[in-house]
Steps between C-alpha positions, in 0.01 A plus 500: 500500500259721681356201692840386616573855623182499693577176666843622604350822646229313695766254630714799617210664671409175682855464609506856641178430696652168632799706623278751663617775263142632460586848392713373213236248402232778507714727279582226257138376464371859464750571224407195299125510540484758228701263262271197582168659596309171454730281722307388804795363686692819473202684643469256779866548592458875490208469742692261721794738516273782606345282771838391630606860517198567726279667235226250528226752409680593181556131423128431544398801287735366230359144521147633483575605143603152409286250692128473556357571837473138609862421461606834641297435821730199560809716470345763732430246760849359477664837517291606804594173675868556428474861626339393829768235551767768437321743744504226764868435453581868542305521821709222661 
């Protein structure tokens, strides 16, 4: 029963992110991390919602607790690239 609840929650959070409802996704993920502290996907979605809200440093800090440095360096590079693209778009 608990596993099916987790699958539903993760699906709901993914749906919120797809609909650009990042604040709602953030809140829902944060609420359920304490219920499912070992679920990696839930933590990834929480970090993604933070990043989409513009809190990339907080997202990276959170991910550092989960991933080793090699994997995290990939995410940092990707986030910096996305940030530069966004800054270029704003300047236009």
